[in-house]
LUMTORZA-578971 format. One line per 2 residues: for each residue x, y, z of N, C-alpha, C. Coordinates in steps of 0.1 Angstrom, whole numbers, padded with zeros to 4 digits. Example, Ala and Ser with C-alpha at 12.3 -4.5 7.8 and 13.67 -1.06 7.14 Angstrom:
# LUMTORZA-578971
0132 -0057 0078 0123 -0045 0078 0132 -0033 0078 ~ 0128 -0022 0071 0137 -0011 0071 0129 0000 0079
# end
This chain:
# LUMTORZA-578971
0160 0046 -0251 0158 0048 -0237 0156 0034 -0231 ~ 0161 0031 -0220 0161 0019 -0213 0149 0019 -0205
0142 0008 -0204 0130 0007 -0196 0133 0006 -0181 ~ 0144 0001 -0177 0148 0000 -0163 0151 0013 -0156
0152 0023 -0165 0155 0038 -0159 0141 0043 -0154 ~ 0131 0039 -0161 0116 0045 -0158 0109 0037 -0146
0114 0026 -0142 0107 0018 -0132 0107 0026 -0118 ~ 0096 0023 -0112 0095 0029 -0098 0104 0021 -0089
0107 0026 -0076 0115 0020 -0067 0112 0006 -0064 ~ 0100 0003 -0060 0096 -0010 -0057 0096 -0020 -0069
0092 -0015 -0082 0093 -0023 -0094 0107 -0027 -0096 ~ 0117 -0018 -0095 0131 -0020 -0097 0136 -0030 -0086
0131 -0027 -0074 0136 -0036 -0062 0131 -0051 -0065 ~ 0120 -0053 -0070 0113 -0066 -0073 0118 -0071 -0085
0125 -0064 -0093 0131 -0069 -0108 0119 -0073 -0116 ~ 0109 -0064 -0117 0099 -0067 -0126 0102 -0069 -0142
0112 -0062 -0145 0117 -0064 -0159 0124 -0077 -0162 ~ 0130 -0082 -0153 0136 -0096 -0154 0127 -0107 -0151
0121 -0109 -0140 0111 -0118 -0138 0097 -0113 -0135 ~ 0090 -0111 -0146 0078 -0104 -0145 0066 -0109 -0136
0066 -0123 -0136 0056 -0129 -0129 0057 -0128 -0114 ~ 0070 -0132 -0109 0072 -0130 -0095 0074 -0115 -0090
0079 -0107 -0098 0080 -0093 -0096 0066 -0087 -0094 ~ 0058 -0090 -0103 0044 -0084 -0102 0036 -0089 -0090
0038 -0102 -0087 0032 -0107 -0075 0036 -0099 -0063 ~ 0050 -0099 -0062 0056 -0093 -0050 0051 -0079 -0048
0050 -0070 -0061 0046 -0057 -0061 0032 -0057 -0057 ~ 0023 -0065 -0062 0009 -0066 -0058 0007 -0069 -0043
0014 -0078 -0038 0014 -0080 -0023 0019 -0069 -0015 ~ 0028 -0062 -0020 0033 -0050 -0013 0023 -0039 -0013
0016 -0037 -0023 0006 -0026 -0025 -0006 -0031 -0016 ~ -0010 -0043 -0017 -0021 -0047 -0009 -0019 -0046 0007
-0007 -0050 0010 -0003 -0048 0025 -0003 -0034 0028 ~ 0004 -0026 0021 0003 -0011 0024 -0010 -0005 0024
-0018 -0009 0014 -0032 -0003 0014 -0040 -0007 0026 ~ -0039 -0019 0030 -0045 -0024 0042 -0041 -0017 0054
-0027 -0014 0056 -0022 -0007 0067 -0026 0007 0067 ~ -0027 0014 0056 -0031 0028 0055 -0047 0028 0058
-0054 0019 0052 -0068 0019 0055 -0071 0017 0070 ~ -0063 0007 0077 -0066 0005 0091 -0062 0017 0100
-0051 0023 0096 -0046 0035 0104 -0054 0047 0103 ~ -0059 0049 0091 -0065 0062 0088 -0081 0062 0086
-0087 0051 0082 -0100 0052 0078 -0109 0040 0084 ~ -0104 0030 0089 -0112 0019 0094 -0120 0022 0106
-0132 0018 0106 -0141 0020 0118 -0146 0005 0122 ~ -0152 0003 0133 -0157 -0010 0137 -0170 -0012 0129
-0169 -0023 0121 -0180 -0027 0112 -0182 -0041 0115 ~ -0195 -0046 0111 -0197 -0061 0112 -0188 -0067 0103
-0187 -0080 0104 -0177 -0089 0098 -0180 -0089 0083 ~ -0193 -0091 0079 -0197 -0091 0065 -0193 -0079 0057
-0196 -0067 0063 -0192 -0054 0057 -0177 -0053 0056 ~ -0170 -0057 0067 -0155 -0057 0066 -0150 -0065 0054
-0156 -0077 0052 -0151 -0086 0042 -0153 -0080 0027 ~ -0164 -0073 0026 -0168 -0066 0014 -0158 -0055 0011
-0156 -0047 0021 -0146 -0035 0020 -0132 -0041 0017 ~ -0127 -0052 0023 -0114 -0056 0020 -0113 -0063 0007
-0124 -0068 0002 -0125 -0076 -0011 -0124 -0064 -0022 ~ -0132 -0054 -0021 -0129 -0043 -0030 -0117 -0035 -0029
-0110 -0035 -0017 -0097 -0029 -0016 -0087 -0038 -0023 ~ -0088 -0051 -0022 -0078 -0059 -0028 -0080 -0060 -0043
-0093 -0059 -0048 -0095 -0058 -0064 -0089 -0045 -0068 ~ -0092 -0034 -0060 -0086 -0021 -0065 -0071 -0021 -0066
-0064 -0028 -0057 -0050 -0029 -0058 -0045 -0036 -0069 ~ -0053 -0044 -0076 -0049 -0050 -0090 -0046 -0039 -0099
-0055 -0029 -0100 -0054 -0019 -0111 -0041 -0010 -0106 ~ -0040 -0008 -0093 -0029 0000 -0088 -0015 -0007 -0090
-0015 -0020 -0091 -0002 -0026 -0093 0002 -0024 -0107 ~ -0006 -0023 -0117 -0002 -0020 -0132 0004 -0006 -0132
-0003 0003 -0125 0002 0017 -0125 0016 0018 -0117 ~ 0017 0009 -0107 0029 0011 -0099 0042 0006 -0104
0041 0000 -0116 0054 -0004 -0123 0061 0009 -0127 ~ 0055 0019 -0132 0062 0032 -0135 0059 0044 -0127
0048 0044 -0119 0044 0054 -0111 0047 0051 -0095 ~ 0050 0061 -0087 0053 0058 -0073 0041 0055 -0064
0033 0045 -0067 0022 0042 -0059 0026 0036 -0046 ~ 0034 0026 -0046 0038 0020 -0034 0046 0030 -0025
0054 0038 -0030 0062 0048 -0024 0052 0058 -0017 ~ 0042 0062 -0024 0032 0071 -0017 0025 0064 -0006
0021 0051 -0007 0016 0044 0005 0025 0043 0016 ~ 0038 0042 0014 0048 0040 0025 0048 0055 0032
0048 0065 0024 0046 0078 0030 0035 0080 0039 ~ 0023 0076 0032 0010 0078 0040 0011 0070 0052
0016 0059 0052 0016 0049 0064 0024 0056 0074 ~ 0036 0061 0071 0045 0067 0080 0039 0079 0087
0032 0088 0079 0025 0099 0084 0014 0095 0094 ~ 0005 0085 0090 -0005 0080 0099 0001 0074 0112
0011 0067 0110 0017 0060 0122 0022 0071 0132 ~ 0029 0082 0127 0033 0093 0135 0022 0100 0142
0011 0101 0135 -0001 0108 0139 -0007 0100 0151 ~ -0008 0087 0149 -0013 0078 0159 -0006 0077 0172
0008 0077 0170 0018 0077 0182 0015 0091 0190 ~ 0015 0102 0182 0013 0115 0189 -0001 0116 0196
-0011 0111 0189 -0025 0112 0195 -0026 0103 0207 ~ -0019 0091 0207 -0018 0083 0219 -0010 0089 0230
0001 0096 0228 0008 0102 0238 0000 0114 0243 ~ -0007 0121 0235 -0015 0133 0239 -0027 0129 0249
-0033 0118 0245 -0044 0112 0253 -0038 0106 0268 ~ -0027 0101 0266 -0021 0095 0278 -0017 0107 0288
-0012 0118 0282 -0007 0129 0292 -0018 0138 0296 ~ -0030 0139 0289 -0037 0149 0292 -0052 0144 0291
# end
């Protein structure tokens, strides 16, 4: 069985099997960016600066673990779907508030 058949979409896109260092960094940055986007769209509240720094620090540290899972599991793909759903929700909420 070839390992390239088991890679997730983003792991295959970033060619983790050929250039593991660059591919894993790109996968990590993708997961961090998508995680921050999903957090901001769905869960973030106004917090003092120090608390925000702590939350984002732990989010970034947690993304390190998620990156290793994302090589074979659809972690980044799930974050893309979550971001699209939250963006759609925010747009519809904005339109609903604007109209009524």
